[in-house]
C-alpha positions in Angstrom: -0.4 0.1 0.2 2.8 2.2 1.0 4.5 1.5 -2.7 0.7 2.6 -4.2 0.8 5.6 -2.5 4.5 6.9 -3.7 3.9 5.7 -7.5 0.2 7.1 -7.2 0.2 10.6 -5.7 3.4 11.1 -7.8 5.9 11.3 -4.9 8.4 8.9 -7.0 8.5 8.6 -10.8 7.5 4.8 -11.8 6.7 2.8 -14.9 3.4 2.1 -12.5 2.4 5.7 -12.1 0.2 5.9 -15.4 -2.7 7.1 -13.6 -0.5 10.2 -11.6 -2.8 12.5 -9.6 -2.9 13.9 -6.0 -6.5 13.0 -5.0 -5.6 9.0 -5.9 -3.0 9.5 -3.5 -4.9 11.0 -0.7 -7.2 8.5 -1.3 -4.8 5.3 -1.1 -3.4 7.5 2.1 -6.7 7.3 4.0 -6.5 3.4 3.7 -2.9 3.0 4.5 -4.1 5.1 7.8 -6.9 3.1 8.1 -4.7 -0.2 7.7 -1.7 0.9 10.1 -3.9 3.1 12.5 -6.5 0.1 13.1 -3.7 -2.2 13.8 -1.9 0.2 16.3 -5.5 1.0 17.7 -6.1 -2.7 18.2 -3.0 -3.4 19.6 -3.2 -0.8 22.2 -6.5 -2.0 23.4 -5.2 -5.6 23.6 -2.2 -4.9 25.0 -2.6 -4.8 28.7 -4.2 -8.5 28.3 -1.4 -10.1 26.6 1.1 -12.1 29.3 4.4 -13.7 29.0 4.1 -17.5 28.2 6.0 -20.2 30.2 9.9 -20.7 29.3 10.3 -23.2 25.8 13.5 -25.1 24.5 15.5 -23.5 22.1 13.9 -26.7 19.9 10.7 -26.1 19.7 7.6 -24.5 18.2 7.9 -21.6 19.9 11.3 -21.2 18.9 10.0 -21.8 15.4 7.7 -18.7 15.1 10.3 -16.4 16.8 12.6 -17.4 14.1 9.8 -17.3 11.9 9.0 -13.2 12.8 12.5 -12.3 12.7 12.8 -13.2 9.0 9.7 -11.7 7.8 10.4 -8.6 9.9 13.8 -8.5 8.6 12.1 -9.2 5.0 9.4 -6.1 5.6 12.5 -3.8 6.6 14.1 -4.8 3.5 11.7 -4.2 1.2 10.9 -0.9 3.0 14.4 0.1 2.2 14.3 -0.6 -0.9 11.0 1.2 -1.2 11.9 4.5 0.7 15.3 4.9 -0.4 15.3 6.6 -3.4 12.9 9.2 -1.8 15.3 10.1 1.2 18.4 10.7 -1.2 16.6 11.8 -3.1 15.3 14.6 -0.8 19.0 14.5 0.2 20.0 16.1 -2.7 21.4 12.6 -4.2 19.7 12.6 -7.3 16.9 10.0 -8.6 17.4 6.3 -8.5 15.6 3.6 -9.2 16.0 0.2 -6.6 15.1 -2.4 -9.0 14.6 -6.5 -9.3 18.8 -6.8 -8.4 18.3 -4.9 -4.9 15.6 -7.4 -3.9 17.5 -10.6 -5.0 20.4 -10.1 -3.5 18.6 -9.0 0.0 15.5 -10.5 0.4 15.6 -13.7 -1.4 18.8 -14.8 1.0 16.3 -13.9 3.8 13.3 -16.1 2.4 15.1 -19.3 1.9 16.0 -20.4 5.3 12.3 -19.4 6.4 10.7 -21.4 3.7 12.8 -24.6 4.5 12.2 -24.1 8.0 8.8 -23.9 7.5 7.8 -27.7 7.5 9.9 -28.8 9.9 8.4 -26.0 12.0 4.8 -27.0 11.6 6.0 -30.2 13.2 7.8 -29.6 16.4 6.2 -30.0 19.5 5.4 -26.7 21.7 8.1 -26.2 24.4 10.5 -28.9 23.8 11.5 -30.9 20.4 13.6 -33.0 19.0 14.9 -32.0 15.7 16.5 -35.4 14.5 13.1 -37.2 15.0 10.8 -34.5 13.2 13.8 -34.4 10.3 13.4 -38.4 10.2 9.7 -38.4 10.1 10.0 -35.8 6.5 12.8 -37.9 5.1 9.7 -38.7 2.3 8.9 -35.6 1.3 12.7 -34.7 1.1 13.4 -37.4 -1.2 10.5 -36.9 -3.4 11.5 -33.3 -3.6 15.0 -34.0 -4.5 13.5 -36.7 -6.8 11.2 -33.9 -8.5 14.1 -31.4 -9.2 16.2 -34.3 -11.1 13.1 -35.0 -13.2 13.4 -31.6 -13.7 17.0 -31.1 -14.4 16.3 -33.7 -17.3 13.5 -32.6 -18.5 13.7 -29.1 -18.8 17.1 -27.3 -17.7 19.8 -28.9 -15.5 22.1 -26.1 -16.0 20.2 -23.1 -14.1 20.7 -24.7 -10.2 19.0 -21.3 -8.9 16.1 -22.5 -10.5 16.2 -26.1 -9.3 16.9 -25.0 -6.2 13.7 -22.9 -6.1 11.6 -25.9 -7.3 13.3 -28.4 -4.6 12.0 -25.8 -2.5 8.1 -25.5 -4.0 8.1 -29.2 -3.8 9.2 -29.6 -0.2 6.9 -26.9 1.0 3.9 -29.1 -0.7 4.9 -32.7 0.5 6.1 -31.3 3.5 3.1 -30.0 4.4 0.8 -33.2 2.7 3.3 -35.2 5.5 2.3 -32.7 8.4 -1.2 -33.5 7.8 -1.4 -37.1 6.9 0.4 -37.5 10.4 -2.1 -35.9 11.8 -5.2 -37.5 10.9 -3.3 -40.8 10.9 -3.4 -41.8 7.2 -2.2 -45.1 6.2 -1.9 -45.9 9.9 -5.7 -46.3 10.7 -9.1 -47.2 9.2 -10.2 -45.1 6.1 -13.5 -44.4 7.8 -11.2 -43.4 10.9 -9.3 -40.8 8.8 -12.0 -39.1 7.9 -13.1 -38.2 11.2 -9.9 -37.7 12.0 -9.6 -34.7 9.5 -13.4 -33.4 9.6 -12.5 -32.8 13.7 -9.0 -31.4 12.6 -9.1 -27.7 13.9 -9.9 -25.6 11.5 -6.9 -23.0 12.6 -4.4 -26.4 11.6 -6.3 -26.9 8.4 -5.8 -23.2 7.3 -2.1 -23.6 7.9 -1.9 -26.8 6.0 -3.4 -24.5 3.3 -1.6 -21.5 4.0 1.9 -23.2 3.4 0.9 -25.8 0.7 -0.2 -23.1 -1.5 3.1 -20.9 -0.7 5.0 -23.6 -2.4 2.7 -23.3 -5.5 3.7 -19.9 -5.4 7.4 -20.5 -4.8 7.0 -22.9 -7.8 4.9 -20.1 -10.2 7.6 -17.2 -9.7 10.4 -20.0 -9.9 9.4 -20.6 -13.5 8.0 -17.7 -14.7 11.7 -16.2 -13.5 14.1 -18.3 -14.8 12.2 -20.3 -18.1 9.8 -17.0 -19.7 10.3 -16.7 -23.3 10.2 -13.3 -25.2 10.2 -12.7 -28.8 10.4 -9.1 -30.1 9.8 -8.6 -34.0 8.3 -6.3 -36.7 5.5 -8.4 -38.1 3.3 -7.5 -41.2 -0.4 -8.2 -41.4 -1.1 -12.3 -42.4 3.1 -12.8 -41.0 3.3 -15.6 -38.2 5.7 -16.4 -35.6 6.6 -19.0 -33.3 7.1 -18.7 -29.8 7.1 -21.7 -27.1 5.0 -24.2 -29.8 2.6 -21.7 -30.3 2.2 -20.2 -33.4 0.9 -16.5 -33.6 -0.4 -14.5 -36.5 -1.3 -11.2 -37.2 -4.3 -10.4 -38.8 -4.0 -6.9 -38.8 -4.1 -3.6 -37.2 -7.1 -1.3 -37.3 -8.3 2.0 -35.3 -10.9 1.7 -32.6 -12.7 4.5 -31.3 -13.2 3.9 -26.9 -15.5 6.2 -24.6 -12.4 8.6 -24.4 -9.6 7.4 -25.8 -8.9 6.4 -29.6 -6.8 3.4 -30.2 -4.8 0.7 -32.7 -5.8 -2.3 -31.5 -3.7 -5.7 -33.2 -5.2 -8.2 -33.9 -3.4 -11.6 -32.9 -4.4 -15.5 -33.4 -2.4 -17.7 -31.8 -2.9 -22.0 -32.5 -1.1 -24.9 -30.6 -0.4 -26.5 -33.9 -3.7 -26.9 -36.3 -5.7 -26.2 -32.7 -6.9 -22.6 -32.2 -5.9 -21.2 -28.9 -7.1 -17.9 -28.4 -7.5 -14.2 -30.0 -5.8 -11.6 -28.3 -6.3 -7.9 -29.0 -3.5 -6.0 -27.4 -4.2 -1.7 -27.7 -2.3 1.2 -28.0 -4.4 3.9 -26.8 -4.3 7.6 -26.4 -6.0 9.7 -23.8 -7.6 13.3 -25.6 -7.8 15.0 -22.4 -5.0 14.3 -20.8 -2.6 13.7 -24.1 -1.4 10.4 -22.4 -0.3 7.2 -24.4 -1.1 3.7 -22.9 -0.4 0.6 -23.8 -2.9 -2.2 -23.7 -1.4 -5.6 -23.0 -3.3 -9.0 -24.1 -3.1 -12.0 -21.8 -4.4 -15.6 -22.3 -4.6 -17.7 -19.2 -4.2 -21.5 -18.4 -3.1 -23.3 -16.1 0.3 -23.6 -16.7 1.2 -20.3 -18.7 0.5 -16.7 -19.6 0.8 -16.0 -23.0 1.5 -12.1 -23.4 1.3 -9.7 -26.4 2.0 -5.8 -26.7 2.2 -3.7 -29.4 4.4 -1.1 -30.6 5.3 1.7 -32.8 5.0 0.9 -36.3 7.6 0.7 -38.4 7.0 1.1 -42.8 4.1 -1.5 -43.5 5.2 -3.6 -40.0 4.6 -3.2 -36.2 6.6 -4.1 -33.3 5.2 -6.8 -31.5 6.5 -8.1 -28.3 5.3 -11.8 -27.8 6.0 -13.3 -23.8 5.4 -16.7 -22.7 5.0 -17.0 -18.7 4.9 -20.4 -17.6 3.8 -21.3 -14.2 2.4 -17.4 -13.8 -0.8 -18.3 -13.1 0.2 -20.5 -10.2 1.6 -17.2 -8.8 -2.0 -15.8 -8.4 -3.6 -19.2 -7.4 -1.1 -19.8 -4.5 -1.4 -16.4 -3.3 -5.3 -16.5 -3.2 -5.3 -20.2 -1.5 -3.1 -18.4 1.3 -5.8 -16.2 2.2 -8.2 -19.1 1.7 -5.9 -20.9 3.8 -6.2 -17.7 6.4 -10.1 -17.4 6.5 -10.3 -20.7 7.5 -8.1 -20.3 10.7 -10.2 -17.7 11.5 -13.2 -19.8 11.4 -11.7 -22.0 14.5 -14.1 -22.2 17.0 -11.3 -21.5 19.6 -11.3 -18.1 18.5 -15.1 -17.6 19.0 -15.2 -19.2 22.6 -13.6 -18.1 25.7 -11.0 -20.5 27.6 -12.8 -22.7 30.0 -10.7 -21.8 32.9 -11.0 -18.1 32.4 -15.2 -19.0 32.8 -14.6 -21.0 35.7 -12.9 -18.4 37.7 -15.1 -16.2 37.4 -18.2 -18.7 37.9 -16.1 -19.3 41.5 -15.5 -15.8 42.3 -19.4 -15.0 41.4 -20.8 -17.7 43.7 -18.8 -16.7 46.7 
């Protein structure tokens, strides 16, 4: 939300600031104040009721949660620094700079790797005191399967991109480790099918929500890794009737025609996408010019499947042809699927009855005090 405020209000110059308007900036700032102010107000209200817990060993679920909080807070501070650094530098007279992907790849990714690796381990640790070797022994099947996935993908796709394979191993580790943890909770393969089903439907919703969120994070990591490592791109001049190939798909430019919108004029390209002889989609990217603001924008056309995004953009005219950009982003939809499932896991956790019913011990104390 802070990044949205900075680029929409015009405080920072960004490629995302296509709709720079102080009015929009004030609206986003109001949302930001509500989110931060509401959080701080809730904390101030509940803080007097918070009490310190008991002691716990360095290897325990409490320690896992503490490690989680430290890594997430450090990662959040890193993103905050990268977001505000150009603004601070500009105010101090250091000129305008842009903090991009290299900074976050060098700082954010190393912080996330230990967190993602520790996530399935922490979910299996008991409270107060745990045995790390016993947990690792229970996760050996998940680790072996994750390694097998990496080996298969290395020979099937790309064995030279080590970082991408590491990302896919971590994604598989998150999903398989979560499934192992859930299987142990419900007694899968140890109890009868009826007993397993009863334990599954009787599982606390907070535990079920945790499993959904952890597994969905693995899906998101797989999507980010594949879209970053194996994106394919072609930039070329195409004339109407010409075709080109990308990622096994055929793209044919049928033509470019003017289009009048409600408050803009546009040039719309018609691209027919085929997989062999089978039609896949008709994509209609546009270049728009808004007359009142004298602003030109590019409207990309995207065709999404379960396993990839086909992304097309029309550029400037070059003689009888047009500059066309074509992108194939593998597993890009998994980023959105993982994010949505992660939110779903949080919502499932919030429906846990224990969050709505007061602690029985406290109720008994109040009843006893009233009787006396």
